[in-house]
N, C-alpha and C positions, 0 to 999 in steps of 0.2 A: 462688555457686560457688567463687570465688576463695578466700574464707576457710575453706572446707571443705578445699580443697586444701592450704592452709598447715598446717592442722590434721592432715591424713592424712600430708602430708610428714614432719613433726615427729615424729609417732608412730612412723613407719616408721623414720626415722634412729635414734631414740632406742632402739627394740627392736634395730636391728642394732648399735649400740655395746654394749648389753648384752651381746649374743650374742658379739660379736668380742673384746670387752675382757676381760682375765684376770679370773677370778671370784673374790669374796670367800668366805672359807671361816675356819674357826675357827683356822688357823694362817696366815692371810693376812699379808703384809707390809704395811707402812706405805707402801711404793711402790704397790701396786695401790689402796690406799686413795686415795691422791692422784691417780692416773691417773683414777680413775673421778670422784672429787670435781669434777676439773676438766673432763672429757669429758662427764660426764652431768649436769652442774649447771645445766641450762637454756640459754637463749640463743635467739637469733633462728633460728639453723640456716639462714641466707641462702644458705651455699655449697652445703648438701645440697639445699636446696630448688631451686636455680638448675640443679644436675644432673638433678633429676627432670624440670623444667620443659623442659630443654633437649632432654632424650631425648623427652618428650611432643610437643614441637613437630615431631617427625619421625615421630610415630605409634607411638613405643614407649613401652608402659604400664610404670608401675613394677613391677620384678620383683626377684629376690634379687641378680641383678648390679648392678642399680643401687642397691640398698641397701648393698651392700658398697663401692661407690664413693662414696656419700654418706657411710658412716662412716669411709672413709679420709680424705676431705676434712675431716671434722670432728676426727679425730685431729692432723691437721697443724694446724688452725686452733687447737685447745686447746693444743696445744704451744707455738705461737707467743704465745698469750697469757700462759700461764705464764712465759716466758722475758722477754715484754716488760715484766710487772710487777715484776720482780726489782730490787732495790736498785741494783744496777749498770746497770740499763736506764731504764725508765721510773719506778721507784720508786713504784708505785702499791699501796695496801694494799686495795683494794676493786675486786672484779669481779663481774659479775652479781649485784649487790646483797648480795653476802657476801665475807668475807675471801679475800683472793688466796690461791692455793696456797701462796706461801711464808709468809703469816702463819698459814694453818691447819696446815701440815705441816712448817714450817721449810724455810730456804734450799736446804740440801743435797738433801733429798728432793724439792723442788719443780724443781730443775734435773734431777735423774734421771728424774723423772716426766715432763717435758717430752721429755727424750731418748727415753724408752722409748715415749711417745706417736708421737714421729716415725717410728721403726723400726716400730711397730705398724702404721701406715698402709700402708707397704710389704710388710709381712707379709701384710695383707689381701688386697692387689691380685694377690699371687703364690700365695695359697694354692689347694690342689688342690681346696679346696670350692668354690670359685669358678668356675663353669662357663662360662667364655669361652675362646676360641681363644688359644694362647700369644701369637700374634702381637698380639692385641688387649690382653692383660695388658701386653706390653711396651710398647704405645703408651700405655696409661694411665699406667705407672710412669714413662716418660719425660715425660710432661705434668706430673705431680706433682712430680717430681724438678725440672724446669726452674722451676717455679713456686715452689718452696720454698726453694731454695739461692742460690748466688752470683751468680746471674743474675736472681734474682726477690725474694722475700719478705726473704731474710736481707740481700741487698743493700740494700734498702729500708730495713731497720732501721739498717744501718750509717751510711747517708747521713742518716738521721734523727738519729741520735745525734751526727753531726760537724756538723749544722746548727744546734744548739742557740747561741743568741746571735748567729746569723748571718743575714743578709738574703739571701733567695733570689728570683729572678725567677719570673715564673709558669710559665715553660717547665721550670725546674730544680725547682720544687715539683711540677708535674705528673709529671715524671719520677720523682721519689721515690715518689709515691704509686701509680704505675704498677706500681712493683716492691712497695713494702710491702704495700699492700692490693689492687691491681688485678690482681696476678700470680696470686692463689689464685683470685679470681674467675673471671678468664679461664679457668684450669684447669677450674674447675668446670662452666663451660659446654661447654667442649671435650670434656671427658671423658665427659659426659652424651650429647653428640653422636656421641663415637667409638662409645660402647656401642649407639647407635641407627642406626650405620651410614651415618653423613652423607657425601654426596658432597662434592667439594672446592668447589664453590659454596656449599653450606648452611653448610660449616664456616666459609668465609671469612666469610659474612654473621654468623653467630653469634659468630664472634671480634670483629668489629667492634662488634656489640651488647655483648659483655661487656668490651670497653675502656671503652666509654662509660659503663656502669653501675657499672664498677669505680671510674672517677674520680669519678661522681656520688655513690658510696657515702662516699668519703672527704671530698667537698665538705660533704655533709649532716653527717658526723660533725664536722666542724670549726665548723659552724653550731650543731648541738646542744651542742657544749661551752661556748657563749657563752649559748644561749637557753633550754637545758633546766635541770634540778635534778639533784643528786645521787641523789635517792631514785628518780628516773625513769629516769635514765641506768644506775643500777648501777654507777657508778664516778664518782670525783671529778669534779665541774663544774669547769671552769677549769684543768684539769691542764695543758694545752698552754700556756696564758698565764703560768702559775706558772713553768714551765720555760722561758719565753721561747722556745718553739719557733715557726717560721714556718708559718702556716696560710693557707688561703684567705682566712678572715676578716679576719687581720692584713693580708693583702696588698691584698685587693679591698675590705674594708669588708663589713659584714653583708648589705646589701641586693643589693650586686652578687655576692657569693658566692651567695645563693640564687637570683638570677636564671641564673647560671652553672649550678647543679644542675638549674634546670628546662630550661635549653636542652640539656644533655646527655642529659636524659630525652627530650625530643623527637628528638633525633638518633638516639637508641636505637630508638626507635619506628620511625622512618624506616628503620632497617638491617633491620627484619623485614617490608618491604612485600612481599616476594615469598612470605612464609609466610600460611599459611591460619589458620582459627580454632584450629588446635590449638597455636599459638602464643600464644594470649590470656593464658595465665597468665605467659610471659614479659613480655607488655606490661605485665599488672598488676604485675608484679615490679619494673619500672622505676619505676612510679609509686610503689610501696611504698617503694621506697629512698629516695627524694627527698622523702617526705612523712612519714616515720617519725618518732616522738617519742623514740626511744631506740635 
């Protein structure tokens, strides 16, 4: 059942992206091609799936409104990957098993494609076709804005860049990744819950879950950077070590980092103790995050 849920969720968000992104035509620009290359180029779709699962945990079935939220999240994620891969950032030539956007389309177009995908996310959430009350749309836009900008993902990337060749303690490392990786995962869960009309108690519990799995996601990323291979990861193995970035593996050692990820997983499960069987896909997703191989 869980594998079917993953497949169906990925299909839904990919169809939504195809619908919401600018269309290719005989006179299409390279910008449109680059946007679609990055946003529609595969990937785990974890953030979109988390939004679906969060709403499902509160009894809200997948609907067009959730498809739009999922597409907006994936647009922001794709934009962040384009910019992260740039020579001035992480300088990665490979993403999702194929050339990064700036390799395939040139650096200037890649920057513009990232910019366009970022604004596309907010266009989706504010569009008249999205049949949600205006107050809900504003809440969703606020959640995504906070997660994406100077209090979230962008701040995390700035800290990451400044930490090269530096030693961070565990608290500082966790703080960096709560912003860089965790903020958008947190928004994914909260946005799904907002669409499903979560009450304050439910939203608090789901937020706690999101913070735990967001950190676990990054710990497992650091583990995979050491233990997996480039053709499995879809991006260069050992990139963090090559750039002398602080990671949970470099700080804790491989075995302790793996134990830390498992502990975060179990804490995430505990945070869902008041939820019934409808939260089972969230429970499975926590395990999926810490056991994945790419």
